[in-house]
Backbone of each chain as ProteinMPNN parsed JSONL, in Angstrom:
{"seq_chain_A": "MSENAFNKDCRKDVRAVHDAMDVLNGKWKISVIAVLCYSKERRFSEILSDIEGISNKMLSKELKELESDRLVKRTVLDTQPIAVSYELTPYGKSLKEVIMHLARWGSEHRQHIIG", "coords_chain_A": {"N_chain_A": [[17.515, 55.731, 118.84], [19.687, 53.627, 120.593], [22.098, 54.461, 123.183], [24.361, 52.885, 122.932], [24.168, 51.922, 120.307], [24.29, 54.311, 119.012], [26.848, 55.123, 119.673], [28.436, 53.158, 118.4], [27.875, 53.418, 115.644], [28.454, 56.116, 115.253], [31.127, 56.298, 116.1], [32.371, 54.72, 114.204], [32.036, 56.182, 111.842], [33.195, 58.583, 112.607], [35.809, 57.786, 112.926], [36.339, 57.114, 110.299], [36.177, 59.6, 109.057], [38.311, 60.753, 110.305], [40.382, 59.143, 109.339], [40.325, 59.943, 106.676], [41.055, 62.623, 106.96], [43.593, 62.287, 107.939], [45.039, 61.606, 105.696], [44.626, 63.813, 104.152], [45.778, 65.868, 105.511], [47.155, 68.977, 106.829], [47.735, 72.257, 105.483], [47.769, 72.614, 102.714], [47.426, 70.382, 101.09], [44.876, 69.591, 100.182], [44.283, 71.714, 98.526], [46.141, 71.369, 96.489], [45.244, 68.971, 95.406], [42.764, 69.861, 94.57], [43.447, 71.622, 92.486], [44.513, 69.782, 90.664], [42.246, 68.372, 90.145], [41.069, 69.855, 88.288], [42.472, 69.712, 85.949], [43.891, 67.738, 83.273], [46.596, 67.165, 83.415], [49.268, 68.786, 85.176], [51.946, 71.117, 85.364], [54.749, 71.619, 87.629], [55.393, 74.363, 87.997], [53.045, 75.525, 87.127], [51.15, 74.656, 88.975], [52.173, 75.876, 91.199], [51.606, 78.513, 90.591], [48.891, 78.464, 90.537], [48.009, 78.196, 93.144], [47.505, 80.395, 95.608], [50.001, 81.737, 97.694], [51.437, 79.422, 98.405], [54.62, 77.935, 99.043], [57.572, 77.136, 97.082], [59.086, 75.093, 98.244], [57.204, 73.951, 100.019], [55.251, 73.055, 98.249], [56.664, 71.074, 96.826], [57.106, 69.254, 98.873], [54.463, 68.513, 99.588], [53.594, 67.373, 97.182], [55.286, 65.183, 97.017], [54.417, 63.665, 99.218], [51.783, 63.179, 98.464], [52.242, 61.639, 96.271], [53.449, 59.392, 97.41], [51.304, 58.471, 98.821], [49.865, 57.498, 96.821], [48.034, 59.098, 95.487], [48.659, 60.91, 93.612], [50.277, 61.042, 90.407], [53.515, 61.208, 89.053], [55.18, 62.404, 86.215], [58.037, 62.345, 84.197], [58.861, 64.5, 81.652], [59.931, 64.162, 78.291], [61.439, 66.535, 77.422], [63.226, 69.542, 76.401], [64.298, 72.218, 78.291], [64.231, 69.446, 80.652], [60.997, 68.566, 81.877], [58.483, 68.22, 84.471], [55.435, 66.573, 85.018], [52.278, 66.488, 86.754], [49.57, 64.425, 87.777], [46.27, 63.384, 88.868], [45.922, 60.154, 90.234], [43.768, 57.322, 89.405], [42.745, 56.68, 91.909], [43.203, 59.018, 93.307], [41.424, 60.613, 91.978], [39.097, 59.821, 93.074], [38.558, 61.54, 95.02], [37.236, 63.668, 94.07], [34.522, 64.303, 94.537], [34.44, 64.955, 97.26], [36.083, 67.207, 97.237], [34.586, 68.906, 95.619], [32.346, 69.373, 97.197], [33.573, 70.634, 99.356], [34.517, 72.929, 98.103], [32.138, 74.165, 97.378], [31.018, 74.62, 99.897], [32.988, 76.244, 100.958], [32.831, 78.547, 99.324], [30.291, 79.451, 99.934], [30.742, 79.915, 102.574], [32.476, 82.059, 102.535], [30.793, 84.097, 101.774], [29.232, 84.084, 104.029], [30.979, 85.003, 106.006], [31.786, 87.482, 104.979], [29.32, 88.559, 104.773]], "CA_chain_A": [[18.76, 54.97, 118.72], [20.26, 53.481, 121.948], [23.404, 55.109, 123.334], [25.401, 51.991, 122.384], [24.081, 51.889, 118.832], [24.778, 55.638, 118.59], [28.303, 55.137, 119.792], [29.074, 52.289, 117.415], [27.695, 54.066, 114.333], [29.136, 57.419, 115.269], [32.577, 56.09, 116.182], [32.842, 54.169, 112.934], [32.108, 57.278, 110.871], [34.167, 59.591, 113.065], [37.14, 57.246, 112.606], [36.501, 57.189, 108.84], [36.476, 61.018, 108.76], [39.672, 60.961, 110.816], [41.276, 58.499, 108.362], [40.384, 60.806, 105.482], [41.823, 63.845, 107.277], [45.002, 61.893, 108.103], [45.664, 61.653, 104.361], [44.464, 65.154, 103.565], [46.143, 66.842, 106.563], [48.011, 70.078, 106.38], [46.988, 73.381, 104.929], [47.861, 72.759, 101.258], [47.242, 69.154, 100.302], [43.573, 69.59, 99.511], [44.336, 72.712, 97.44], [46.89, 70.759, 95.367], [44.327, 68.003, 94.778], [41.713, 70.636, 93.891], [44.014, 72.096, 91.212], [44.652, 68.64, 89.739], [40.894, 67.949, 89.766], [40.643, 70.715, 87.194], [43.238, 69.57, 84.713], [44.342, 66.367, 83.029], [47.903, 67.139, 84.098], [49.706, 70.155, 85.465], [53.373, 71.183, 85.705], [55.057, 72.155, 88.968], [55.308, 75.844, 87.98], [51.631, 75.913, 86.951], [50.472, 74.425, 90.269], [52.701, 76.93, 92.084], [50.923, 79.796, 90.325], [47.44, 78.287, 90.762], [47.68, 78.229, 94.582], [48.035, 81.613, 96.241], [50.652, 81.673, 99.004], [52.221, 78.222, 98.698], [56.028, 78.111, 98.659], [58.178, 76.111, 96.235], [59.495, 73.996, 99.125], [56.008, 73.297, 100.557], [54.589, 72.339, 97.157], [57.353, 69.812, 96.491], [56.868, 68.326, 99.998], [53.092, 67.991, 99.511], [53.496, 66.486, 96.01], [55.991, 63.911, 97.356], [53.551, 62.879, 100.12], [50.609, 62.741, 97.692], [52.731, 60.561, 95.399], [53.66, 58.16, 98.212], [49.958, 58.004, 99.202], [49.284, 56.998, 95.556], [46.928, 59.96, 95.042], [49.174, 61.689, 92.474], [51.302, 60.38, 89.583], [54.529, 62.14, 88.568], [55.74, 61.95, 84.931], [59.138, 63.177, 83.683], [58.585, 64.695, 80.231], [61.149, 64.125, 77.463], [61.519, 67.855, 76.769], [64.47, 70.296, 76.688], [64.817, 71.419, 79.388], [63.334, 68.396, 81.186], [59.893, 69.099, 82.712], [57.778, 67.162, 85.208], [54.001, 66.908, 85.138], [51.579, 65.763, 87.822], [48.133, 64.206, 87.558], [45.66, 62.521, 89.876], [45.725, 58.742, 89.895], [42.329, 56.999, 89.546], [42.442, 56.713, 93.349], [43.153, 60.446, 93.648], [40.2, 61.2, 91.385], [37.937, 59.451, 93.917], [38.354, 62.644, 95.972], [36.598, 64.8, 93.377], [33.245, 64.702, 95.157], [34.744, 65.634, 98.529], [36.633, 68.52, 96.87], [33.486, 69.719, 95.083], [31.516, 69.819, 98.325], [34.366, 71.592, 100.137], [34.553, 74.195, 97.345], [30.805, 74.791, 97.483], [30.859, 75.128, 101.269], [33.964, 77.324, 101.121], [32.387, 79.808, 98.696], [29.15, 79.95, 100.737], [31.331, 80.377, 103.844], [33.086, 83.378, 102.298], [29.637, 85.022, 101.836], [28.764, 84.094, 105.431], [31.877, 85.85, 106.817], [31.764, 88.853, 104.455], [27.955, 89.036, 105.157]], "C_chain_A": [[19.408, 54.878, 120.117], [21.639, 54.137, 121.969], [24.495, 54.21, 122.718], [25.401, 52.003, 120.866], [24.637, 53.21, 118.294], [26.302, 55.613, 118.572], [28.98, 54.366, 118.677], [29.062, 52.949, 116.037], [28.573, 55.298, 114.236], [30.639, 57.215, 115.245], [33.146, 55.608, 114.869], [33.024, 55.312, 111.931], [33.116, 58.345, 111.304], [35.581, 59.106, 112.743], [37.394, 57.336, 111.101], [36.847, 58.626, 108.431], [37.916, 61.311, 109.175], [40.704, 60.345, 109.869], [41.452, 59.4, 107.141], [41.26, 62.02, 105.785], [43.286, 63.526, 107.537], [45.74, 62.004, 106.78], [45.681, 63.086, 103.857], [44.956, 66.239, 104.513], [47.046, 67.951, 106.017], [47.206, 71.07, 105.57], [46.857, 73.309, 103.4], [47.427, 71.546, 100.441], [45.922, 69.179, 99.516], [43.562, 70.613, 98.37], [45.069, 72.142, 96.232], [45.98, 69.772, 94.63], [43.242, 68.745, 94.006], [42.207, 71.132, 92.539], [44.048, 70.945, 90.209], [43.292, 68.054, 89.35], [40.478, 68.66, 88.484], [41.336, 70.415, 85.88], [43.677, 68.134, 84.544], [45.701, 66.217, 83.711], [48.402, 68.573, 84.21], [51.182, 70.125, 85.824], [53.56, 71.847, 87.061], [54.834, 73.672, 88.987], [53.853, 76.303, 87.852], [50.871, 75.763, 88.275], [50.876, 75.526, 91.247], [51.933, 78.232, 91.876], [49.41, 79.671, 90.566], [47.058, 78.472, 92.228], [48.341, 79.43, 95.252], [48.744, 81.283, 97.557], [51.477, 80.436, 99.28], [53.667, 78.434, 98.235], [56.479, 76.929, 97.807], [58.471, 74.857, 97.078], [58.269, 73.209, 99.627], [55.324, 72.484, 99.457], [55.33, 71.038, 96.847], [57.177, 68.8, 97.618], [55.474, 67.69, 99.876], [52.951, 67.022, 98.332], [54.167, 65.147, 96.295], [55.081, 63.047, 98.217], [52.336, 62.333, 99.357], [50.989, 61.581, 96.767], [52.878, 59.272, 96.211], [52.322, 57.607, 98.717], [49.168, 57.521, 97.99], [48.056, 57.804, 95.131], [47.333, 60.731, 93.798], [50.245, 60.88, 91.749], [52.228, 61.454, 88.999], [55.117, 61.575, 87.273], [56.842, 62.914, 84.503], [58.97, 63.253, 82.175], [59.905, 64.779, 79.457], [61.283, 65.443, 76.687], [62.884, 68.469, 77.095], [64.09, 71.696, 77.117], [63.76, 70.412, 79.876], [62.238, 69.057, 82.024], [59.194, 67.915, 83.379], [56.308, 67.556, 85.291], [53.37, 65.999, 86.187], [50.119, 65.584, 87.426], [47.6, 63.334, 88.676], [45.643, 61.094, 89.359], [44.213, 58.477, 89.943], [41.878, 57.098, 91.014], [42.311, 58.168, 93.826], [41.869, 61.078, 93.14], [38.971, 60.863, 92.226], [37.655, 60.556, 94.94], [37.556, 63.795, 95.366], [35.33, 65.272, 94.09], [33.47, 65.449, 96.472], [35.203, 67.066, 98.228], [35.502, 69.458, 96.408], [32.615, 70.259, 96.229], [32.255, 70.816, 99.21], [34.371, 72.953, 99.449], [33.215, 74.923, 97.488], [30.631, 75.401, 98.878], [31.784, 76.339, 101.503], [33.472, 78.629, 100.502], [31.162, 80.356, 99.453], [29.669, 80.54, 102.046], [31.861, 81.794, 103.701], [31.96, 84.429, 102.373], [29.225, 85.22, 103.296], [29.641, 85.021, 106.264], [31.752, 87.294, 106.331], [30.388, 89.466, 104.745], [27.33, 89.836, 104.053]], "O_chain_A": [[19.654, 55.901, 120.756], [22.264, 54.342, 120.928], [25.423, 54.697, 122.074], [26.445, 52.082, 120.22], [25.341, 53.246, 117.285], [26.947, 56.019, 117.605], [29.953, 54.827, 118.081], [30.086, 53.031, 115.358], [29.322, 55.489, 113.278], [31.35, 57.865, 114.478], [34.234, 56.007, 114.455], [34.049, 55.393, 111.253], [33.804, 58.935, 110.471], [36.442, 59.89, 112.344], [38.517, 57.6, 110.67], [37.699, 58.845, 107.571], [38.642, 62.026, 108.484], [41.758, 60.93, 109.619], [42.56, 59.595, 106.642], [42.104, 62.403, 104.974], [44.142, 64.397, 107.377], [46.894, 62.43, 106.726], [46.638, 63.518, 103.214], [44.6, 67.406, 104.352], [47.602, 67.866, 104.922], [46.137, 70.757, 105.046], [45.924, 73.888, 102.842], [47.103, 71.661, 99.259], [45.878, 68.829, 98.336], [42.898, 70.397, 97.355], [44.681, 72.39, 95.09], [45.947, 69.738, 93.4], [42.843, 68.32, 92.922], [41.475, 71.073, 91.552], [43.663, 71.108, 89.051], [43.183, 67.332, 88.36], [39.665, 68.162, 87.706], [40.857, 70.809, 84.817], [43.823, 67.395, 85.518], [45.931, 65.281, 84.476], [48.008, 69.451, 83.441], [51.631, 69.21, 86.514], [52.676, 72.534, 87.572], [54.171, 74.198, 89.881], [53.472, 77.338, 88.398], [50.065, 76.616, 88.646], [50.058, 76.039, 92.011], [51.642, 78.959, 92.826], [48.732, 80.677, 90.774], [45.928, 78.854, 92.534], [49.557, 79.475, 95.437], [48.17, 80.633, 98.43], [52.166, 80.386, 100.299], [53.915, 79.027, 97.185], [55.855, 75.867, 97.809], [58.153, 73.733, 96.689], [58.28, 71.979, 99.661], [54.872, 71.364, 99.695], [54.695, 70.007, 96.626], [57.104, 67.6, 97.352], [55.324, 66.479, 100.039], [52.288, 65.99, 98.442], [53.679, 64.1, 95.87], [54.973, 61.841, 97.992], [51.914, 61.195, 99.563], [50.194, 60.676, 96.511], [52.484, 58.196, 95.76], [52.214, 56.416, 99.008], [47.989, 57.182, 98.088], [47.148, 57.27, 94.495], [46.482, 61.158, 93.019], [51.012, 60.139, 92.364], [51.763, 62.485, 88.512], [55.509, 60.409, 87.227], [56.637, 64.127, 84.447], [58.939, 62.23, 81.49], [60.869, 65.391, 79.917], [61.244, 65.459, 75.456], [63.606, 67.972, 77.96], [63.534, 72.382, 76.26], [62.575, 70.517, 79.557], [62.505, 69.988, 82.785], [59.294, 66.775, 82.927], [55.969, 68.701, 85.59], [53.856, 64.903, 86.468], [49.51, 66.467, 86.821], [48.355, 62.635, 89.351], [45.38, 60.856, 88.18], [43.457, 59.302, 90.456], [40.769, 57.544, 91.307], [41.439, 58.502, 94.628], [41.297, 61.959, 93.782], [37.935, 61.52, 92.118], [36.643, 60.518, 95.64], [37.237, 64.77, 96.046], [35.09, 66.471, 94.231], [32.794, 66.435, 96.766], [34.768, 68.015, 98.88], [35.471, 70.637, 96.761], [32.208, 71.421, 96.234], [31.646, 71.737, 99.753], [34.249, 73.991, 100.098], [33.171, 76.137, 97.691], [30.166, 76.531, 99.027], [31.407, 77.314, 102.154], [33.668, 79.699, 101.078], [31.011, 81.569, 99.596], [29.129, 81.518, 102.564], [31.724, 82.622, 104.602], [32.137, 85.501, 102.952], [28.919, 86.326, 103.74], [29.14, 85.745, 107.124], [31.627, 88.219, 107.134], [30.257, 90.675, 104.938], [26.203, 90.309, 104.195]]}, "seq_chain_B": "MSENAFNKDCRKDVRAVHDAMDVLNGKWKISVIAVLCYSKERRFSEILSDIEGISNKMLSKELKELESDRLVKRTVLDTQPIAVSYELTPYGKSLKEVIMHLARWGSEHRQHIIG", "coords_chain_B": {"N_chain_B": [[38.917, 74.646, 76.991], [40.295, 77.821, 77.546], [43.621, 78.702, 78.687], [43.524, 80.949, 80.329], [40.83, 81.048, 81.08], [40.697, 78.648, 82.367], [42.419, 79.122, 84.478], [41.066, 81.154, 85.893], [38.622, 79.994, 86.706], [39.565, 77.737, 88.084], [41.209, 78.874, 90.05], [39.353, 80.258, 91.543], [37.795, 78.235, 92.677], [39.796, 76.763, 93.97], [40.577, 78.596, 95.868], [38.228, 78.725, 97.288], [38.118, 76.14, 98.364], [40.328, 76.315, 99.937], [39.528, 78.302, 101.727], [37.535, 76.882, 103.059], [39.088, 74.901, 104.27], [40.613, 76.465, 105.914], [38.871, 77.051, 107.971], [38.29, 74.543, 108.879], [40.66, 73.561, 109.792], [43.465, 71.714, 111.205], [43.806, 68.726, 113.148], [41.593, 67.708, 114.489], [39.187, 69.124, 114.337], [37.273, 68.548, 112.343], [36.518, 66.009, 113.13], [35.222, 66.525, 115.537], [33.043, 67.983, 114.622], [31.891, 65.995, 113.085], [31.036, 64.186, 115.061], [29.065, 65.757, 116.293], [27.331, 65.952, 114.217], [25.952, 63.711, 114.42], [24.322, 63.783, 116.603], [21.71, 65.393, 118.49], [22.478, 67.018, 120.591], [25.495, 67.134, 122.552], [27.426, 66.193, 125.373], [30.488, 67.47, 126.896], [32.099, 65.413, 128.016], [31.067, 63.225, 126.691], [31.7, 63.708, 124.02], [34.412, 63.62, 124.223], [34.777, 60.925, 124.696], [33.837, 59.844, 122.375], [35.698, 60.41, 120.403], [38.531, 58.916, 119.482], [41.661, 59.292, 121.019], [41.786, 62.081, 121.323], [42.763, 64.829, 123.409], [41.719, 66.216, 126.589], [42.374, 68.933, 126.843], [42.856, 69.645, 124.147], [40.323, 69.167, 123.021], [38.764, 71.106, 124.332], [39.943, 73.418, 123.344], [39.411, 73.193, 120.562], [36.606, 73.217, 120.568], [36.134, 75.782, 121.539], [37.126, 77.345, 119.414], [35.444, 76.496, 117.355], [33.097, 77.484, 118.321], [33.562, 80.233, 118.256], [33.719, 80.549, 115.555], [31.162, 80.287, 114.949], [30.058, 77.801, 114.383], [29.38, 75.969, 116.225], [27.197, 75.668, 119.065], [27.129, 76.493, 122.488], [25.72, 75.358, 125.484], [24.878, 76.044, 128.812], [23.82, 73.831, 131.205], [21.131, 73.681, 133.517], [21.824, 71.973, 135.823], [22.7, 69.796, 138.587], [25.731, 68.369, 139.388], [26.642, 71.382, 137.556], [26.312, 71.171, 134.006], [27.592, 71.147, 130.613], [26.419, 71.494, 127.33], [26.875, 70.752, 123.834], [26.06, 71.738, 120.51], [25.524, 71.604, 116.933], [25.288, 74.667, 115.18], [22.757, 76.081, 112.954], [24.312, 76.883, 110.804], [26.6, 75.364, 111.2], [25.528, 72.912, 110.68], [25.421, 72.954, 107.974], [27.61, 71.741, 107.103], [27.226, 69.091, 106.953], [27.006, 67.577, 104.584], [29.575, 67.663, 103.477], [30.974, 66.339, 105.482], [29.794, 63.827, 105.353], [30.62, 62.929, 102.857], [33.37, 62.875, 103.282], [33.517, 60.909, 105.242], [32.638, 58.677, 103.84], [34.622, 58.495, 101.886], [36.806, 58.121, 103.528], [36.284, 55.623, 104.718], [36.357, 53.957, 102.494], [38.955, 54.431, 101.848], [40.321, 53.237, 103.908], [39.957, 50.572, 103.329], [41.403, 50.549, 101.009], [44.011, 50.947, 101.869], [44.378, 48.837, 103.67], [43.867, 46.849, 101.944]], "CA_chain_B": [[38.933, 75.783, 77.941], [41.589, 78.522, 77.381], [44.456, 78.698, 79.898], [43.029, 82.014, 81.233], [39.521, 80.647, 81.652], [41.036, 77.561, 83.329], [43.005, 79.72, 85.683], [40.088, 81.918, 86.655], [37.702, 79.01, 87.306], [40.313, 76.87, 89.006], [41.671, 79.659, 91.203], [38.2, 80.605, 92.381], [37.428, 77.042, 93.459], [40.903, 76.396, 94.865], [40.525, 79.53, 97.005], [37.058, 78.335, 98.102], [38.523, 74.94, 99.12], [41.295, 76.81, 100.934], [38.709, 78.976, 102.757], [36.876, 75.833, 103.862], [40.093, 74.221, 105.093], [41.046, 77.417, 106.961], [37.936, 76.921, 109.101], [38.278, 73.148, 109.351], [42.068, 73.118, 109.888], [43.804, 70.971, 112.419], [43.544, 67.289, 113.047], [40.434, 67.232, 115.25], [37.952, 69.911, 114.21], [36.277, 67.842, 111.525], [36.006, 64.868, 113.917], [34.259, 67.078, 116.515], [31.821, 68.307, 113.854], [31.29, 64.71, 112.69], [30.303, 63.671, 116.241], [27.861, 66.577, 116.525], [26.397, 65.683, 113.115], [25.216, 62.492, 114.751], [23.458, 63.897, 117.787], [21.082, 66.709, 118.634], [23.47, 67.745, 121.409], [26.432, 66.176, 123.147], [28.204, 66.795, 126.455], [31.946, 67.461, 126.713], [32.654, 64.08, 128.327], [30.615, 62.277, 125.656], [32.499, 63.962, 122.811], [35.764, 63.145, 124.561], [34.847, 59.452, 124.561], [33.494, 59.485, 120.987], [36.826, 60.628, 119.485], [39.725, 58.218, 119.957], [42.963, 59.961, 120.968], [41.809, 63.531, 121.559], [42.962, 65.155, 124.823], [40.77, 67.14, 127.213], [42.829, 70.291, 126.503], [42.654, 69.863, 122.706], [38.885, 69.246, 122.744], [38.197, 72.399, 124.748], [40.448, 74.436, 122.398], [38.693, 73.08, 119.282], [35.214, 73.65, 120.783], [36.133, 77.27, 121.656], [37.309, 77.909, 118.062], [34.227, 76.22, 116.576], [32.069, 78.389, 118.838], [33.825, 81.603, 117.763], [33.421, 80.511, 114.113], [29.686, 80.164, 114.885], [29.658, 76.485, 113.863], [28.889, 75.193, 117.369], [26.558, 76.457, 120.133], [27.415, 75.945, 123.822], [24.611, 75.66, 126.417], [25.118, 75.623, 130.206], [22.585, 73.184, 131.644], [20.812, 73.985, 134.923], [21.818, 70.669, 136.525], [23.637, 69.693, 139.729], [26.532, 69.551, 139.124], [26.379, 72.079, 136.273], [26.886, 70.485, 132.833], [27.576, 71.983, 129.405], [26.215, 70.655, 126.127], [27.272, 71.39, 122.572], [25.317, 71.295, 119.323], [25.851, 72.379, 115.729], [24.37, 75.737, 114.783], [22.293, 75.81, 111.58], [25.468, 77.101, 109.917], [27.457, 74.179, 111.373], [24.87, 71.755, 110.028], [25.628, 73.032, 106.514], [28.812, 70.938, 106.796], [26.879, 67.661, 107.001], [27.283, 66.874, 103.316], [31.04, 67.522, 103.355], [31.368, 65.313, 106.452], [29.312, 62.533, 104.86], [31.497, 62.499, 101.758], [34.679, 62.561, 103.863], [33.385, 59.617, 105.949], [32.551, 57.63, 102.812], [35.952, 58.342, 101.285], [37.696, 57.613, 104.578], [36.102, 54.166, 104.944], [36.889, 53.28, 101.303], [40.418, 54.585, 101.914], [40.841, 52.249, 104.88], [40.02, 49.31, 102.556], [42.455, 50.711, 99.99], [45.328, 50.778, 102.505], [44.481, 47.484, 104.247], [43.968, 45.998, 100.723]], "C_chain_B": [[40.3, 76.474, 77.834], [42.32, 78.5, 78.719], [43.915, 79.753, 80.882], [41.74, 81.611, 81.913], [39.758, 79.565, 82.699], [41.497, 78.191, 84.631], [41.958, 80.378, 86.555], [39.158, 80.979, 87.436], [38.393, 78.241, 88.417], [40.689, 77.653, 90.249], [40.521, 79.967, 92.142], [37.834, 79.417, 93.272], [38.54, 76.622, 94.415], [40.887, 77.314, 96.081], [39.346, 79.162, 97.916], [37.401, 77.108, 98.958], [39.46, 75.364, 100.247], [40.558, 77.509, 102.084], [38.078, 77.938, 103.675], [37.897, 75.195, 104.795], [40.664, 75.142, 106.157], [40.179, 77.269, 108.206], [38.077, 75.528, 109.719], [39.683, 72.643, 109.637], [42.322, 72.376, 111.192], [43.25, 69.562, 112.343], [42.164, 66.901, 113.609], [39.112, 67.931, 114.926], [36.874, 69.152, 113.44], [35.713, 66.645, 112.295], [34.979, 65.352, 114.938], [32.935, 67.376, 115.804], [31.111, 67.013, 113.465], [30.479, 64.131, 113.855], [28.996, 64.433, 116.414], [26.858, 66.452, 115.381], [25.448, 64.558, 113.507], [24.193, 62.7, 115.85], [22.879, 65.293, 117.858], [22.039, 67.578, 119.456], [24.301, 66.712, 122.165], [27.208, 66.892, 124.246], [29.692, 66.64, 126.194], [32.496, 66.056, 126.909], [32.249, 63.058, 127.262], [31.444, 62.446, 124.382], [33.911, 63.416, 123.007], [35.864, 61.637, 124.339], [34.512, 59.009, 123.141], [34.704, 59.557, 120.053], [38.097, 60.017, 120.07], [40.944, 59.145, 119.889], [42.969, 61.451, 121.24], [41.96, 63.808, 123.053], [41.899, 66.153, 125.276], [41.081, 68.58, 126.768], [42.541, 70.609, 125.034], [41.173, 70.016, 122.398], [38.334, 70.61, 123.173], [38.695, 73.519, 123.835], [39.632, 74.4, 121.109], [37.246, 73.564, 119.44], [35.134, 75.17, 120.872], [36.231, 77.895, 120.266], [36.049, 77.708, 117.223], [33.091, 77.145, 117.013], [32.292, 79.785, 118.261], [33.609, 81.673, 116.247], [31.932, 80.3, 113.851], [29.237, 78.855, 114.229], [29.026, 75.645, 114.966], [28.282, 76.14, 118.399], [26.773, 75.742, 121.475], [26.27, 76.338, 124.765], [24.977, 75.145, 127.808], [23.795, 75.085, 130.742], [22.373, 73.437, 133.144], [20.704, 72.686, 135.719], [22.766, 70.763, 137.723], [24.43, 68.416, 139.578], [26.205, 70.14, 137.745], [27.006, 71.274, 135.145], [26.768, 71.418, 131.631], [27.33, 71.067, 128.22], [26.549, 71.481, 124.884], [26.395, 70.865, 121.448], [25.758, 72.136, 118.136], [24.826, 73.503, 115.58], [23.823, 75.376, 113.397], [23.441, 75.928, 110.568], [26.401, 75.888, 109.979], [26.856, 72.979, 110.655], [25.067, 71.783, 108.522], [26.853, 72.218, 106.101], [28.488, 69.449, 106.679], [27.259, 66.927, 105.721], [28.783, 66.645, 103.128], [31.499, 66.371, 104.252], [30.991, 63.925, 105.938], [30.231, 62.015, 103.753], [32.893, 62.149, 102.261], [34.633, 61.182, 104.529], [33.368, 58.483, 104.931], [33.938, 57.385, 102.214], [36.916, 57.708, 102.287], [37.534, 56.115, 104.77], [36.587, 53.399, 103.715], [38.408, 53.312, 101.334], [41.024, 53.521, 102.819], [40.976, 50.896, 104.162], [41.219, 49.357, 101.616], [43.827, 50.474, 100.616], [45.458, 49.34, 102.99], [44.547, 46.467, 103.11], [43.123, 44.747, 100.859]], "O_chain_B": [[41.337, 75.833, 78.001], [41.702, 78.3, 79.765], [43.847, 79.515, 82.088], [41.556, 81.788, 83.117], [39.131, 79.548, 83.758], [41.036, 77.846, 85.72], [41.938, 80.206, 87.774], [38.937, 81.141, 88.636], [37.881, 78.112, 89.529], [40.516, 77.173, 91.369], [40.672, 79.945, 93.363], [37.594, 79.576, 94.469], [38.272, 76.18, 95.532], [41.151, 76.871, 97.199], [39.435, 79.267, 99.139], [37.027, 77.038, 100.129], [39.393, 74.843, 101.361], [40.905, 77.34, 103.253], [38.081, 78.083, 104.898], [37.613, 74.972, 105.972], [41.147, 74.675, 107.188], [40.663, 77.347, 109.335], [37.993, 75.367, 110.936], [39.897, 71.433, 109.719], [41.524, 72.404, 112.129], [42.343, 69.266, 111.565], [41.626, 65.859, 113.234], [38.041, 67.394, 115.207], [35.711, 69.123, 113.842], [34.542, 66.305, 112.125], [33.979, 64.676, 115.183], [31.857, 67.066, 116.31], [29.883, 66.936, 113.507], [29.366, 63.643, 113.657], [27.946, 63.835, 116.652], [25.685, 66.795, 115.535], [24.324, 64.454, 113.016], [23.289, 61.881, 116.016], [23.466, 66.253, 117.359], [22.365, 68.703, 119.079], [23.871, 65.58, 122.386], [27.601, 68.048, 124.086], [30.116, 65.808, 125.393], [33.261, 65.559, 126.083], [33.005, 62.133, 126.969], [31.838, 61.467, 123.748], [34.515, 62.841, 122.101], [36.88, 61.129, 123.865], [34.872, 57.9, 122.744], [34.749, 58.864, 119.037], [38.664, 60.536, 121.031], [41.232, 59.718, 118.839], [44.039, 62.044, 121.378], [41.364, 63.114, 123.877], [41.27, 66.835, 124.466], [40.191, 69.335, 126.376], [42.05, 71.69, 124.707], [40.789, 70.883, 121.612], [37.527, 71.204, 122.457], [37.959, 74.47, 123.573], [39.207, 75.443, 120.613], [36.718, 74.241, 118.558], [34.198, 75.781, 120.357], [35.52, 78.852, 119.961], [35.629, 78.598, 116.484], [32.244, 77.54, 116.212], [31.346, 80.445, 117.831], [33.343, 82.75, 115.714], [31.496, 80.154, 112.709], [28.18, 78.796, 113.602], [28.244, 74.734, 114.698], [28.762, 77.256, 118.594], [26.611, 74.526, 121.569], [25.896, 77.509, 124.836], [25.336, 73.979, 127.977], [22.781, 75.782, 130.738], [23.32, 73.408, 133.93], [19.635, 72.34, 136.223], [23.539, 71.714, 137.839], [23.793, 67.364, 139.64], [25.586, 69.495, 136.899], [28.108, 70.747, 135.299], [25.962, 72.348, 131.623], [27.941, 70.004, 128.104], [26.509, 72.711, 124.888], [26.029, 69.69, 121.433], [26.294, 73.233, 118.298], [23.637, 73.303, 115.826], [24.348, 74.48, 112.736], [23.518, 75.165, 109.605], [26.925, 75.44, 108.958], [27.57, 72.144, 110.099], [24.902, 70.761, 107.856], [27.11, 72.024, 104.912], [29.357, 68.642, 106.35], [27.767, 65.807, 105.761], [29.21, 65.58, 102.681], [32.305, 65.535, 103.843], [31.76, 62.972, 106.065], [30.574, 60.833, 103.711], [33.532, 61.237, 101.738], [35.567, 60.389, 104.407], [34.005, 57.449, 105.134], [34.374, 56.245, 102.055], [37.736, 56.863, 101.928], [38.52, 55.404, 104.964], [37.162, 52.319, 103.849], [39.073, 52.366, 100.912], [42.093, 52.976, 102.539], [41.955, 50.173, 104.348], [41.943, 48.377, 101.442], [44.705, 49.879, 99.99], [46.48, 48.689, 102.771], [45.155, 45.404, 103.232], [43.085, 43.925, 99.943]]}, "name": "protein", "num_of_chains": 2, "seq": "MSENAFNKDCRKDVRAVHDAMDVLNGKWKISVIAVLCYSKERRFSEILSDIEGISNKMLSKELKELESDRLVKRTVLDTQPIAVSYELTPYGKSLKEVIMHLARWGSEHRQHIIGMSENAFNKDCRKDVRAVHDAMDVLNGKWKISVIAVLCYSKERRFSEILSDIEGISNKMLSKELKELESDRLVKRTVLDTQPIAVSYELTPYGKSLKEVIMHLARWGSEHRQHIIG"}
C-alpha cells in the first residue's frame, strides 16, 4: 500500500474513531451506556447503584449530554412520587457491539494486569 | 432475569468496560492506537501527521503512557540522525477489534449528525 493510500485510508478511520470518542468522551459515559445496554429501561437511582464510584451530579450531567446526543431517552413516569426512567434510543443501541467488545477486552485486560 | 442476577451480570460487565476505558482514557490514546493498527511500525513525525489536531507534547505523553501500559513498543533506530519507531505489542494488537467497531460506529455517526 503506497504511503498516500495508507494515509488516506488511515486518516479516514482515525477520524472516525476520533468522532466516536468525541461522543463517548469522559470517564463515565460508556459505563452509563453499558448499563442501559443491559436493561429495557433503568431509573436514575438504579443506574447510580450499578456504576461504582459515579456521583449523583456526574450521572445527571452525563445523562443530559447523552440525551442531547440522542443516544438516551428520558421518560417521566406518572407515579407518586414522580420517577424518571432512562433507556437507549435505537441510535444508542447501535453502540451495543462496541460496548460488548470493550467489555470483553476489559475483562481480559484485568487478567493481564492481575497476571 | 431476577434483579440480583441482573445486577451481578451487569456490574461485572460495566466494571470491565470501565477497566477498558481506564486504559484508553483521554481524547487521543485510541486515535494513536488506531494509527498503529494500520501500520507495522510508525515514526513519531508520521503519527503526528496522521492525527489531526494532536500536539507534539500530547503525542509524546500518550506514547509514554501506552508504552508503560505495554500496549506500544518503542524502538530506537540506528540511523543518522537517530530515529524512533513505534509499534503495537501483541497485547496492543488485541485492541484491533474494538478499534474497528469504534471506527465503523464513528463513520455511521458522522452520517447521523450530518444527516
